[in-house]
C-alpha positions in Angstrom: 82.2 56.9 106.3 78.4 58.1 106.0 78.1 60.2 103.0 76.0 62.5 104.7 79.0 63.0 107.7 81.7 63.8 104.7 78.8 66.5 103.3 78.4 68.1 106.8 82.6 68.2 107.5 83.8 69.3 103.9 80.9 72.3 104.6 82.5 72.7 108.0 85.9 73.0 106.9 84.7 75.3 104.1 82.9 77.3 106.6 85.7 77.6 108.9 88.2 79.0 105.9 85.8 81.7 105.0 85.2 82.7 108.8 89.1 82.8 108.9 89.5 84.5 105.5 87.3 87.6 107.0 88.8 87.7 110.6 92.4 87.9 108.5 90.4 90.5 105.7 89.0 92.5 108.9 92.4 92.7 111.0 94.4 94.1 108.1 91.8 96.2 106.9 91.9 97.7 110.6 95.4 97.9 110.6 95.6 99.7 106.9 92.8 101.7 108.0 94.5 103.3 111.5 97.9 103.9 109.5 96.3 105.8 106.9 94.0 107.8 108.7 97.3 108.6 111.2 99.2 109.6 108.5 96.0 111.6 107.1 96.1 113.2 110.5 99.7 114.4 110.1 100.0 115.3 106.6 96.3 117.0 106.0 94.8 117.3 102.9 98.0 117.7 101.2 97.6 113.9 99.9 94.7 113.7 97.9 96.0 110.0 97.1 95.6 109.1 100.8 92.2 110.9 101.8 90.8 108.8 98.9 92.6 105.9 100.4 91.0 106.6 103.4 87.6 107.3 102.5 87.5 103.9 100.5 88.9 102.0 103.9 86.2 103.7 105.9 83.6 102.6 103.4 84.9 98.7 103.4 84.9 99.0 106.8 81.5 100.2 107.2 80.1 96.5 105.9 81.9 95.1 108.8 80.8 96.7 111.9 77.4 97.0 113.7 77.8 100.4 115.2 79.1 104.0 114.2 80.6 107.0 116.1 81.3 110.2 114.5 84.1 112.3 116.1 84.2 116.0 116.0 87.6 117.1 117.0 91.1 118.8 116.2 94.6 117.8 116.7 94.2 116.6 120.7 91.9 114.2 119.7 93.6 112.9 116.8 96.7 112.0 118.9 94.0 110.5 121.7 92.7 107.9 118.2 96.5 107.5 117.0 98.8 107.5 119.9 96.3 106.5 122.3 95.1 103.9 120.4 91.7 104.6 121.2 90.8 104.3 117.8 91.8 101.0 117.1 90.3 100.0 121.2 86.9 101.1 119.6 87.0 98.8 116.5 87.7 96.1 118.7 84.4 96.9 120.3 82.6 96.7 116.9 82.2 100.8 116.8 83.9 102.2 113.5 85.0 105.9 114.1 84.4 108.3 111.6 86.8 111.7 112.3 85.1 115.1 111.8 88.2 117.3 111.7 90.5 120.1 109.8 88.7 120.2 106.5 85.3 119.1 107.2 82.4 121.4 107.3 81.0 120.0 110.4 84.6 119.9 112.2 86.5 122.6 110.8 84.8 124.5 114.1 84.4 123.4 117.4 85.1 125.9 120.1 82.2 126.0 122.8 80.4 128.7 120.8 80.0 126.8 117.9 78.1 123.8 119.0 74.4 125.8 118.9 74.6 126.6 115.6 76.3 123.3 114.5 73.8 121.6 116.0 70.9 123.9 115.0 71.6 123.2 111.5 73.8 120.5 110.9 72.7 118.2 113.0 71.9 115.7 109.4 75.0 116.2 108.6 76.4 115.1 111.6 74.8 112.0 111.6 75.2 111.3 108.2 78.6 111.6 108.3 80.4 109.1 106.2 84.0 109.7 106.0 87.2 112.5 106.2 86.6 115.0 103.0 83.1 116.0 103.7 81.1 112.4 102.3 77.8 111.8 103.7 75.6 108.4 104.1 72.7 109.0 101.4 71.7 105.6 102.2 69.1 105.9 105.4 72.6 104.9 107.3 73.6 106.9 110.8 76.2 107.7 112.8 74.4 106.0 116.3 77.5 107.7 118.7 78.4 111.3 118.7 81.3 112.4 120.6 82.3 116.1 120.3 85.3 117.8 121.7 86.4 121.6 122.2 90.3 122.8 121.8 92.4 123.5 124.8 91.8 127.1 124.2 88.4 126.6 125.2 89.7 126.1 128.6 90.8 129.7 129.2 87.5 131.1 130.7 87.9 134.5 131.1 85.1 135.2 134.1 81.7 134.2 134.7 79.6 136.7 132.3 75.8 137.8 132.4 73.3 135.4 132.7 71.4 134.0 131.0 74.8 134.4 128.8 74.6 133.6 124.6 74.8 130.6 123.6 76.7 131.7 120.3 79.1 134.4 122.4 82.3 133.8 121.2 83.4 135.3 124.7 84.7 132.5 127.2 82.6 133.1 130.1 81.0 130.9 132.2 77.3 132.3 131.4 77.6 131.8 127.9 79.0 128.3 128.0 76.2 127.1 130.4 74.2 128.4 127.9 75.3 126.8 124.6 74.5 123.6 126.8 71.0 124.7 127.6 70.3 125.5 124.1 71.4 122.1 122.5 69.4 120.3 125.7 66.6 119.8 123.5 68.6 119.4 120.4 70.0 116.2 121.6 66.6 115.1 123.1 65.1 114.9 120.0 67.8 112.2 118.5 66.9 109.6 122.0 68.2 106.4 119.7 71.6 108.4 119.7 74.2 108.4 122.3 75.5 112.5 122.5 79.3 112.0 124.2 80.8 115.9 125.2 84.7 115.6 126.2 85.4 118.4 127.7 88.4 120.8 126.6 91.9 119.5 127.6 93.9 122.1 130.1 96.5 124.2 129.1 100.5 124.0 130.2 101.0 126.9 132.9 103.0 129.8 130.5 99.9 129.4 128.4 96.9 130.6 130.9 96.8 131.3 134.6 95.2 129.9 137.9 92.4 131.7 137.8 91.3 130.2 133.9 92.1 127.0 134.6 89.8 127.0 138.1 87.1 128.1 135.9 88.0 125.5 133.8 87.2 122.6 136.5 84.2 124.9 137.7 82.4 124.5 134.4 83.2 121.2 134.0 82.1 119.5 137.7 78.8 122.1 136.5 78.5 119.9 133.8 78.9 116.4 135.7 77.2 117.1 138.4 74.1 119.2 137.6 73.3 119.4 133.8 74.4 116.0 133.0 71.6 114.5 135.7 69.3 117.7 134.7 69.2 116.9 131.4 68.3 113.0 131.7 65.5 114.7 134.5 63.9 117.4 132.1 64.7 115.5 128.6 63.3 111.9 130.4 66.1 110.5 127.8 69.5 109.4 129.2 71.6 109.6 125.6 74.0 112.7 127.1 77.3 111.8 129.0 80.1 113.9 129.6 84.1 112.5 129.7 86.0 114.6 131.6 89.1 115.0 129.3 90.1 117.8 131.8 90.4 116.0 134.8 91.9 113.1 133.4 95.0 115.2 132.0 95.5 118.1 134.7 97.0 118.3 137.9 96.0 119.6 141.3 96.0 123.7 140.0 93.9 122.4 136.8 97.3 122.7 134.3 98.1 120.0 132.3 100.1 117.4 134.3 104.3 117.6 133.5 104.6 114.0 132.7 102.2 114.5 129.8 103.5 117.6 128.9 105.8 118.2 125.4 109.1 119.2 125.8 108.0 122.2 123.5 107.6 125.6 125.7 104.0 126.8 125.5 102.4 123.9 123.7 99.4 122.4 125.0 99.6 119.1 123.0 99.3 116.2 125.3 102.4 113.6 124.7 102.0 110.1 123.8 102.0 109.4 127.6 98.8 111.9 127.8 97.0 110.5 124.4 97.5 107.2 126.1 95.7 107.9 129.5 92.8 109.8 127.6 91.9 107.0 125.8 92.2 104.4 128.9 90.0 106.7 130.9 87.6 107.5 128.1 87.3 103.5 127.2 87.2 103.2 131.8 83.5 105.7 131.2 82.7 104.1 128.0 82.5 100.4 128.2 80.0 100.5 130.6 77.8 102.7 129.5 78.4 101.2 125.8 77.0 97.6 127.4 73.5 99.3 128.6 73.1 101.5 125.3 74.2 98.6 123.0 70.7 96.5 123.4 68.9 99.7 123.0 70.5 100.3 119.6 69.8 97.3 118.7 66.0 98.0 119.0 66.2 101.6 117.3 
């Protein structure tokens, strides 16, 4: 056999072996990462060793992905990532999710009244967030996608309020909520190469809210999707803000958490595993075509 062909064959075999090893290592990292994140979410910061392991795995996976997403969330978000499988689905797309949640400065407060102050003073931290435990990139690496979600009590909108509203106001009124998003509009527009996705507050179980508050929550979310989102694009000239209607995905016709998505715990508005999976599936259905349009833009930035 020609010597050159033998050399090429050997190189090819070595290349295939290396490729298989890289894939094997990546798949193991993916599995270990998902399991460690789920356990960490269950036990919080009580297990410092587990926190360190998650941080190490995140750093390792950072070397194998092209895209980074920071997700500011609390317990419902954790269920969507873990029980719903969203973390692994996104990782299969080459997107590493960085959970900013309880115990992280940028993830500790996630009510709608907190977004104005957070985006005012902590945008660089949001973009540079590396992993749970308040770790940040210092080498210029930044997150490409910012997903932010409030907790389900934010669906208890008590009234209309007085326009123009207060973006920092703690009273849950329609006016204050709208003022918050008007306030953060230019702050997101300053980062046209970053994709911002707002995940609406989840619905509540009937015994934890009222028909009137649930109706206002739906009205506010409809305003975000049908008015604010297109107006944002028109007024800023940017297409980097989108809304995922988690409320609409999980709510019944009355605006309450659907019966088949409820836990068997009276008054608990956390969705069960079926609800988490439905939320993850709906998010992917919205996100994947959006990402197909956005990925080339990020590659150029």
